[in-house]
OpenMM code with the backbone's topology and positions (N, CA, C; nanometers):
from openmm import Vec3, app, unit

residues = "MET ASP HIS ALA LEU LEU GLY LYS ILE ILE GLY ASN LEU LEU ARG LYS ARG ARG MET GLU LEU ASN TYR THR GLN LEU ASP VAL CYS LYS ALA ALA SER ILE SER GLN GLY GLN LEU SER ARG ILE GLU ASN GLY LEU ARG ILE PRO SER LEU ALA LEU LEU LEU ASP LEU CYS LYS LYS LEU ASN TRP ASN LEU ASN ILE GLY ASP ILE THR LYS PHE LEU SER ASP ASP LYS SER SER GLU GLU LYS GLU GLU ASN GLN GLU LYS ALA GLU LYS GLU GLY SER ASN GLU ASP GLY GLU ASP ALA GLU GLU PRO VAL".split()
positions = [
    Vec3(1.2374, 1.0141, 0.3757),
    Vec3(1.1480, 0.9649, 0.3640),
    Vec3(1.0462, 0.9764, 0.5346),
    Vec3(0.9023, 0.9571, 0.5622),
    Vec3(0.9017, 0.9265, 0.6648),
    Vec3(0.8914, 0.8100, 0.7093),
    Vec3(0.8608, 0.7497, 0.8152),
    Vec3(0.8910, 0.6154, 0.8502),
    Vec3(0.7520, 0.5535, 0.8330),
    Vec3(0.6274, 0.6038, 0.8547),
    Vec3(0.5400, 0.5735, 0.8077),
    Vec3(0.5664, 0.5572, 0.6869),
    Vec3(0.5150, 0.6929, 0.5832),
    Vec3(0.5246, 0.6606, 0.4190),
    Vec3(0.5696, 0.5162, 0.3834),
    Vec3(0.7785, 0.4949, 0.4093),
    Vec3(0.8011, 0.3993, 0.4282),
    Vec3(0.7457, 0.2446, 0.4714),
    Vec3(0.7133, 0.2771, 0.6067),
    Vec3(0.6550, 0.1321, 0.6735),
    Vec3(0.5393, 0.0993, 0.5352),
    Vec3(0.4587, 0.2162, 0.4619),
    Vec3(0.3848, 0.1399, 0.3412),
    Vec3(0.4213, 0.1276, 0.2511),
    Vec3(0.5463, 0.1907, 0.1727),
    Vec3(0.5578, 0.1259, 0.0416),
    Vec3(0.5803, -0.0058, 0.1223),
    Vec3(0.7290, 0.0049, 0.2245),
    Vec3(0.6906, -0.2036, 0.2075),
    Vec3(0.6126, -0.2793, 0.2267),
    Vec3(0.5558, -0.2457, 0.2793),
    Vec3(0.3930, -0.3416, 0.3268),
    Vec3(0.3108, -0.3901, 0.1932),
    Vec3(0.2700, -0.3021, 0.1380),
    Vec3(0.2080, -0.2559, -0.0166),
    Vec3(0.3638, -0.3862, -0.1394),
    Vec3(0.4620, -0.3232, -0.1406),
    Vec3(0.5125, -0.4539, -0.2286),
    Vec3(0.5581, -0.5859, -0.2047),
    Vec3(0.5213, -0.5891, -0.0224),
    Vec3(0.5738, -0.7432, -0.0046),
    Vec3(0.4241, -0.8434, -0.0339),
    Vec3(0.2989, -0.7151, 0.0273),
    Vec3(0.2066, -0.7861, -0.0114),
    Vec3(0.1899, -0.8453, -0.1978),
    Vec3(0.2069, -0.6656, -0.2434),
    Vec3(0.2042, -0.8056, -0.3889),
    Vec3(0.2490, -0.9236, -0.5358),
    Vec3(0.3474, -0.8800, -0.4226),
    Vec3(0.4902, -1.0226, -0.4545),
    Vec3(0.4431, -1.1295, -0.4221),
    Vec3(0.3789, -1.1132, -0.2858),
    Vec3(0.2765, -1.2211, -0.2552),
    Vec3(0.1778, -1.2899, -0.2811),
    Vec3(0.1340, -1.1900, -0.2696),
    Vec3(0.0117, -1.1870, -0.4732),
    Vec3(0.0216, -1.2515, -0.5971),
    Vec3(0.1350, -1.1909, -0.6333),
    Vec3(0.1486, -1.2321, -0.7923),
    Vec3(0.2168, -1.4148, -0.7507),
    Vec3(0.2479, -1.4481, -0.6032),
    Vec3(0.3767, -1.5909, -0.6378),
    Vec3(0.2318, -1.6525, -0.5857),
    Vec3(0.1094, -1.5681, -0.5566),
    Vec3(-0.0353, -1.7115, -0.5540),
    Vec3(-0.0054, -1.7592, -0.3951),
    Vec3(0.0981, -1.7048, -0.2886),
    Vec3(0.1078, -1.6913, -0.1504),
    Vec3(0.0147, -1.6579, -0.0570),
    Vec3(-0.0169, -1.7624, 0.0287),
    Vec3(-0.1170, -1.6691, 0.1803),
    Vec3(0.0239, -1.6585, 0.2611),
    Vec3(-0.1096, -1.5112, 0.3653),
    Vec3(0.0048, -1.5133, 0.5228),
    Vec3(0.0634, -1.5858, 0.6024),
    Vec3(-0.0151, -1.7165, 0.5153),
    Vec3(-0.0045, -1.8825, 0.5652),
    Vec3(0.0925, -1.9119, 0.5435),
    Vec3(0.1517, -1.9261, 0.4132),
    Vec3(0.2275, -1.9667, 0.3203),
    Vec3(0.3945, -1.8667, 0.3909),
    Vec3(0.4290, -1.7760, 0.3515),
    Vec3(0.5375, -1.7004, 0.4011),
    Vec3(0.5341, -1.6840, 0.5281),
    Vec3(0.5172, -1.6106, 0.6167),
    Vec3(0.4994, -1.6575, 0.7871),
    Vec3(0.5065, -1.8021, 0.8505),
    Vec3(0.4618, -1.9347, 0.7381),
    Vec3(0.6128, -2.0470, 0.8102),
    Vec3(0.7018, -2.0753, 0.8046),
    Vec3(0.7185, -2.0481, 0.6110),
    Vec3(0.8571, -1.9714, 0.5080),
    Vec3(1.0191, -1.8838, 0.6683),
    Vec3(0.8769, -1.7827, 0.6645),
    Vec3(1.0415, -1.7202, 0.7079),
    Vec3(0.9718, -1.7385, 0.8919),
    Vec3(0.9289, -1.7791, 0.9680),
    Vec3(0.9302, -1.7993, 1.0581),
    Vec3(0.8843, -1.7272, 1.1582),
    Vec3(0.6905, -1.7024, 1.1305),
    Vec3(0.7143, -1.5179, 1.1677),
    Vec3(0.5013, -1.5487, 1.1449),
    Vec3(0.4601, -1.4928, 1.3170),
    Vec3(0.3761, -1.5068, 1.3267),
    Vec3(0.2564, -1.4074, 1.2090),
    Vec3(0.1212, -1.4410, 1.1485),
    Vec3(0.0834, -1.3737, 1.0429),
    Vec3(0.0149, -1.2556, 1.1372),
    Vec3(0.0185, -1.2314, 1.2595),
    Vec3(-0.0506, -1.0945, 1.3430),
    Vec3(0.0939, -1.0276, 1.2686),
    Vec3(0.2654, -1.0806, 1.2707),
    Vec3(0.3979, -0.9933, 1.2895),
    Vec3(0.3012, -0.9078, 1.1400),
    Vec3(0.3063, -1.0321, 1.0087),
    Vec3(0.3078, -1.0731, 0.8231),
    Vec3(0.1892, -0.9284, 0.7899),
    Vec3(0.1000, -0.9302, 0.8992),
    Vec3(-0.0641, -0.8671, 0.9049),
    Vec3(-0.0457, -0.6790, 0.9442),
    Vec3(0.0684, -0.6801, 1.0106),
    Vec3(0.1281, -0.5868, 1.0632),
    Vec3(0.1951, -0.4345, 1.0126),
    Vec3(0.3191, -0.5567, 0.9171),
    Vec3(0.4567, -0.4771, 0.7985),
    Vec3(0.3449, -0.5032, 0.6697),
    Vec3(0.2625, -0.5413, 0.6148),
    Vec3(0.1656, -0.5603, 0.5297),
    Vec3(0.0980, -0.4151, 0.4654),
    Vec3(0.0655, -0.4228, 0.6236),
    Vec3(-0.0841, -0.2562, 0.6203),
    Vec3(0.0488, -0.1305, 0.6871),
    Vec3(0.1778, -0.1940, 0.7072),
    Vec3(0.2532, -0.1052, 0.7189),
    Vec3(0.2591, -0.0273, 0.8310),
    Vec3(0.1789, -0.0846, 0.9696),
    Vec3(0.2264, -0.0729, 1.0702),
    Vec3(0.3268, -0.0736, 1.1829),
    Vec3(0.4044, -0.1785, 1.0697),
    Vec3(0.5392, -0.1818, 1.0983),
    Vec3(0.6184, -0.2428, 1.0182),
    Vec3(0.7188, -0.1842, 1.0391),
    Vec3(0.8398, -0.1518, 1.0127),
    Vec3(0.9689, -0.2812, 1.0021),
    Vec3(0.9654, -0.3942, 0.9111),
    Vec3(1.0222, -0.5592, 0.9324),
    Vec3(1.2020, -0.4360, 0.9377),
    Vec3(1.2742, -0.5187, 1.0258),
    Vec3(1.4351, -0.5671, 1.0520),
    Vec3(1.5107, -0.5522, 0.8898),
    Vec3(1.5941, -0.5109, 0.9282),
    Vec3(1.6535, -0.5537, 0.8346),
    Vec3(1.6816, -0.6486, 0.7354),
    Vec3(1.6711, -0.7645, 0.8323),
    Vec3(1.7234, -0.9070, 0.8958),
    Vec3(1.5953, -0.9829, 0.8674),
    Vec3(1.5184, -0.9063, 0.8208),
    Vec3(1.3869, -1.0252, 0.8881),
    Vec3(1.3071, -0.9804, 0.6976),
    Vec3(1.3318, -0.8302, 0.6789),
    Vec3(1.2958, -0.8568, 0.5037),
    Vec3(1.3846, -0.8627, 0.4370),
    Vec3(1.5191, -0.9125, 0.4433),
    Vec3(1.5715, -0.9805, 0.3184),
    Vec3(1.5543, -1.1476, 0.3341),
    Vec3(1.5501, -1.1684, 0.4636),
    Vec3(1.4197, -1.3269, 0.4764),
    Vec3(1.3462, -1.3432, 0.3818),
    Vec3(1.2286, -1.2961, 0.4000),
    Vec3(1.1477, -1.1771, 0.3404),
    Vec3(1.1132, -1.1906, 0.1919),
    Vec3(1.2552, -1.0875, 0.1714),
    Vec3(1.2982, -1.0730, -0.0286),
    Vec3(1.3197, -1.2060, -0.0145),
    Vec3(1.4110, -1.2507, 0.0399),
    Vec3(1.4665, -1.3817, 0.0115),
    Vec3(1.3292, -1.5250, -0.0324),
    Vec3(1.2312, -1.5569, 0.1199),
    Vec3(1.1480, -1.6565, 0.0590),
    Vec3(1.0805, -1.5655, -0.0516),
    Vec3(0.9774, -1.5145, -0.0553),
    Vec3(0.9612, -1.4511, -0.2484),
    Vec3(1.0237, -1.4644, -0.3109),
    Vec3(1.1155, -1.5246, -0.3118),
    Vec3(1.1781, -1.4648, -0.4176),
    Vec3(1.2177, -1.3070, -0.4935),
    Vec3(1.2214, -1.2521, -0.3882),
    Vec3(1.2135, -1.1090, -0.4290),
    Vec3(1.3142, -1.0311, -0.4682),
    Vec3(1.3666, -0.9235, -0.5789),
    Vec3(1.4777, -0.8285, -0.5390),
    Vec3(1.4478, -0.7255, -0.4877),
    Vec3(1.4118, -0.6585, -0.3833),
    Vec3(1.3877, -0.5211, -0.3396),
    Vec3(1.4938, -0.4001, -0.4674),
    Vec3(1.4389, -0.3378, -0.5273),
    Vec3(1.4938, -0.2333, -0.5814),
    Vec3(1.4327, -0.0865, -0.5490),
    Vec3(1.5253, 0.0268, -0.5692),
    Vec3(1.5103, 0.1838, -0.5484),
    Vec3(1.3559, 0.1886, -0.6703),
    Vec3(1.3297, 0.0433, -0.7860),
    Vec3(1.2657, 0.1195, -0.9168),
    Vec3(1.1521, 0.0711, -0.8353),
    Vec3(1.1504, -0.0748, -0.7980),
    Vec3(1.0004, -0.0426, -0.7421),
    Vec3(0.9393, -0.0020, -0.6107),
    Vec3(1.0316, 0.1238, -0.5858),
    Vec3(1.0257, 0.2620, -0.4743),
    Vec3(0.9211, 0.3298, -0.4760),
    Vec3(1.0584, 0.3577, -0.5749),
    Vec3(0.9723, 0.5261, -0.7430),
    Vec3(0.9314, 0.4255, -0.8176),
    Vec3(0.8530, 0.3883, -0.8137),
    Vec3(0.7390, 0.2665, -0.8941),
    Vec3(0.5683, 0.3358, -0.8584),
    Vec3(0.6237, 0.1712, -0.6931),
    Vec3(0.5470, 0.2653, -0.6285),
    Vec3(0.4673, 0.4152, -0.5238),
    Vec3(0.5414, 0.5171, -0.5631),
    Vec3(0.5508, 0.6394, -0.5226),
    Vec3(0.4919, 0.6535, -0.6286),
    Vec3(0.5553, 0.6611, -0.7698),
    Vec3(0.4567, 0.7168, -0.8540),
    Vec3(0.2822, 0.7052, -0.9131),
    Vec3(0.2647, 0.5204, -0.8921),
    Vec3(0.1285, 0.5313, -0.8598),
    Vec3(0.0382, 0.5194, -0.7877),
    Vec3(0.1005, 0.5582, -0.6690),
    Vec3(0.0417, 0.5798, -0.5765),
    Vec3(-0.0121, 0.7253, -0.5832),
    Vec3(0.0568, 0.8428, -0.6051),
    Vec3(0.0655, 0.9632, -0.6456),
    Vec3(-0.0591, 1.0151, -0.7693),
    Vec3(-0.0537, 0.9359, -0.7960),
    Vec3(-0.1377, 0.8670, -0.9397),
    Vec3(-0.2850, 0.8987, -0.9086),
    Vec3(-0.2412, 0.7640, -0.7968),
    Vec3(-0.4258, 0.7586, -0.7481),
    Vec3(-0.4617, 0.8406, -0.6666),
    Vec3(-0.3746, 0.9140, -0.6029),
    Vec3(-0.4634, 0.9762, -0.5033),
    Vec3(-0.4897, 1.1270, -0.6162),
    Vec3(-0.4345, 1.1611, -0.6957),
    Vec3(-0.4748, 1.2815, -0.7952),
    Vec3(-0.6232, 1.2260, -0.9008),
    Vec3(-0.6283, 1.1139, -0.8848),
    Vec3(-0.7171, 1.0470, -0.9633),
    Vec3(-0.8274, 1.1015, -0.8958),
    Vec3(-0.8390, 1.0068, -0.7180),
    Vec3(-0.9044, 0.9913, -0.6348),
    Vec3(-0.9979, 1.1548, -0.6175),
    Vec3(-0.8809, 1.2990, -0.5549),
    Vec3(-0.8920, 1.4131, -0.5490),
    Vec3(-1.0272, 1.4694, -0.6763),
    Vec3(-0.8915, 1.4658, -0.8118),
    Vec3(-1.0484, 1.4109, -0.9207),
    Vec3(-1.0926, 1.4179, -0.9298),
    Vec3(-1.1874, 1.2915, -0.8599),
    Vec3(-1.2712, 1.2002, -0.9062),
    Vec3(-1.4102, 1.3146, -0.7407),
    Vec3(-1.3316, 1.2656, -0.6763),
    Vec3(-1.3973, 1.3762, -0.5342),
    Vec3(-1.4442, 1.5554, -0.6172),
    Vec3(-1.3691, 1.6222, -0.6555),
    Vec3(-1.4306, 1.6965, -0.7477),
    Vec3(-1.5081, 1.7176, -0.7914),
    Vec3(-1.4810, 1.6177, -0.9145),
    Vec3(-1.5515, 1.6874, -0.9685),
    Vec3(-1.7258, 1.6111, -0.8879),
    Vec3(-1.7577, 1.4976, -0.8336),
    Vec3(-1.8393, 1.4851, -0.8000),
    Vec3(-1.9352, 1.6164, -0.7082),
    Vec3(-1.8895, 1.6472, -0.6346),
    Vec3(-1.8793, 1.7801, -0.5622),
    Vec3(-1.9763, 1.9059, -0.6429),
    Vec3(-1.8877, 1.8793, -0.8018),
    Vec3(-1.9392, 2.0159, -0.8827),
    Vec3(-2.1028, 1.9646, -0.9502),
    Vec3(-2.0500, 1.8770, -0.9659),
    Vec3(-2.2525, 1.7456, -0.9661),
    Vec3(-2.2637, 1.7653, -0.8848),
    Vec3(-2.3077, 1.7923, -0.7639),
    Vec3(-2.3397, 1.7737, -0.6904),
    Vec3(-2.4672, 1.9133, -0.7393),
    Vec3(-2.3243, 2.0397, -0.6740),
    Vec3(-2.3833, 2.1813, -0.6885),
    Vec3(-2.4522, 2.2210, -0.7943),
    Vec3(-2.4700, 2.1315, -0.9608),
    Vec3(-2.5261, 2.2118, -1.0592),
    Vec3(-2.6493, 2.1349, -1.0525),
    Vec3(-2.6916, 2.0177, -0.9925),
    Vec3(-2.7799, 1.9412, -0.9841),
    Vec3(-2.8649, 2.0149, -0.8464),
    Vec3(-2.8354, 2.1037, -0.7372),
    Vec3(-2.8174, 2.1807, -0.6487),
    Vec3(-2.9068, 2.0578, -0.5555),
    Vec3(-2.8048, 1.9780, -0.4508),
    Vec3(-2.7936, 1.9377, -0.4140),
    Vec3(-2.7689, 1.9586, -0.2404),
    Vec3(-2.6716, 2.0174, -0.3001),
    Vec3(-2.5941, 2.0443, -0.1860),
    Vec3(-2.6440, 2.1890, -0.1857),
    Vec3(-2.6803, 2.2969, -0.1957),
    Vec3(-2.6472, 2.4319, -0.2937),
    Vec3(-2.7412, 2.4542, -0.1862),
    Vec3(-2.7155, 2.5723, -0.1523),
    Vec3(-2.7857, 2.6537, -0.0102),
    Vec3(-3.0128, 2.7021, -0.0779),
    Vec3(-3.0225, 2.6553, 0.0256),
    Vec3(-3.1676, 2.6799, -0.0570),
    Vec3(-3.1330, 2.9057, 0.0532),
    Vec3(-3.2764, 2.9796, -0.0937),
    Vec3(-3.2476, 3.0641, -0.0215),
    Vec3(-3.3467, 3.1519, 0.1019),
    Vec3(-3.3065, 3.2479, 0.2100),
    Vec3(-3.3251, 3.2830, 0.3244),
    Vec3(-3.4727, 3.3213, 0.3119),
] * unit.nanometer
topology = app.Topology()
chain = topology.addChain("A")
for resn in residues:
    res = topology.addResidue(resn, chain)
    for name in ("N", "CA", "C"):
        topology.addAtom(name, app.Element.getBySymbol(name[0]), res)
């Protein structure tokens, strides 16, 4: 698993859990003694927290991160990407049928 993907997974899972609890970023930052910018970068997948910070965040969010969460995220993410690709393909095919993007004869 590459570094960028790992950051995206951790960030999205943390954000999802925070929102399930109706916590603001500021609530979590105060509890974990980190800056809001730091949490924002983690949630946006731009930074991977240290193991100590990740464990602290999980404790503050009363969350047991497990491999099942990661596996589910990967399958959900793949599903949504496939849906987007299919939608884009359908839109392109639809616009070609309408003649919008078709080339005009010279």
